[in-house]
C-alpha positions as CSV (number, residue, x, y, z in Angstrom):
1,M,120.0,-66.5,-37.7
2,K,116.7,-66.5,-35.8
3,K,114.8,-65.7,-39.0
4,L,116.4,-68.6,-40.8
5,A,115.6,-71.0,-38.0
6,A,111.9,-69.8,-37.9
7,V,111.6,-70.3,-41.7
8,A,113.1,-73.7,-41.4
9,V,110.7,-74.7,-38.7
10,A,107.7,-73.4,-40.7
11,L,108.8,-75.2,-43.9
12,T,109.3,-78.5,-41.9
13,G,105.8,-78.1,-40.5
14,L,104.4,-77.5,-44.0
15,V,106.1,-80.7,-45.3
16,V,104.8,-82.8,-42.4
17,A,101.3,-81.3,-42.6
18,G,101.1,-81.8,-46.3
19,C,101.8,-85.5,-45.9
20,N,99.2,-85.9,-43.2
21,H,96.2,-85.0,-45.4
22,M,93.1,-87.2,-44.9
23,P,90.5,-87.2,-47.6
24,G,87.6,-84.9,-46.8
25,D,89.5,-83.0,-44.2
26,R,90.8,-80.0,-46.3
27,V,89.5,-77.4,-43.9
28,A,91.5,-78.7,-40.9
29,T,94.6,-79.3,-43.1
30,G,94.3,-75.8,-44.6
31,A,94.1,-74.2,-41.1
32,L,97.1,-76.2,-39.9
33,V,99.3,-75.5,-42.9
34,G,98.2,-71.8,-43.0
35,G,98.8,-71.4,-39.3
36,L,102.3,-72.9,-39.5
37,A,103.2,-70.8,-42.6
38,G,101.8,-67.7,-41.0
39,A,103.7,-68.2,-37.8
40,G,106.9,-68.6,-39.7
41,V,106.3,-65.5,-41.8
42,G,105.2,-63.5,-38.8
43,Q,108.4,-64.4,-36.9
44,A,110.6,-63.7,-39.9
45,V,109.1,-60.3,-40.6
46,A,108.3,-59.0,-37.2
47,G,110.8,-61.0,-35.0
48,T,108.5,-60.8,-32.0
49,T,106.1,-63.1,-30.3
50,A,103.2,-60.8,-31.2
51,G,104.2,-61.0,-34.8
52,T,104.3,-64.7,-34.7
53,I,100.9,-65.0,-33.1
54,A,99.3,-62.5,-35.5
55,G,100.9,-64.4,-38.5
56,A,99.6,-67.7,-37.2
57,A,96.1,-66.3,-36.7
58,I,96.0,-64.7,-40.2
59,G,97.5,-67.8,-41.8
60,A,95.1,-70.2,-40.1
61,G,92.1,-68.1,-41.1
62,A,93.3,-67.9,-44.7
63,G,94.1,-71.6,-44.8
64,T,90.6,-72.4,-43.4
65,M,88.9,-70.3,-46.1
66,I,91.0,-71.9,-48.9
67,G,90.5,-75.4,-47.6
68,A,86.7,-74.9,-47.4
69,A,86.6,-73.4,-50.9
70,S,88.6,-76.3,-52.4
71,E,86.6,-79.1,-50.7
72,R,84.9,-81.4,-53.2
73,R,81.2,-81.3,-52.9
74,V,78.8,-84.1,-53.9
75,C,75.7,-83.1,-55.8
76,T,72.6,-85.2,-56.8
77,A,71.1,-85.3,-60.2
78,Y,68.4,-87.5,-61.8
79,D,68.6,-89.5,-65.0
80,E,65.8,-89.7,-67.5
81,Y,64.1,-92.4,-65.5
82,G,64.0,-90.4,-62.3
83,R,66.8,-92.4,-60.6
84,P,69.2,-90.3,-58.5
85,Y,72.9,-90.4,-58.9
86,E,75.7,-88.5,-57.2
87,Y,78.6,-86.6,-58.8
88,Y,81.3,-84.3,-57.7
89,C,80.4,-80.7,-58.5
């Protein structure tokens, strides 16, 4: 029953965090969602506080890396007249 409750809490956190995304803030959102999911998985698998903390740390790290990798970047290019323009790359 404890595992089911931990998974339910983690999924609720994922739903709430997913709705709270602000544009340009993928790194923080990824860390939050990853940490919540990792904590839920760590609790469900290990069933201890140490497992929950380790899962949260691993999930937050992975979420941060995924959020940083998926962040849209703005690049600058120049047209034939030398005028700069920006585009997402």
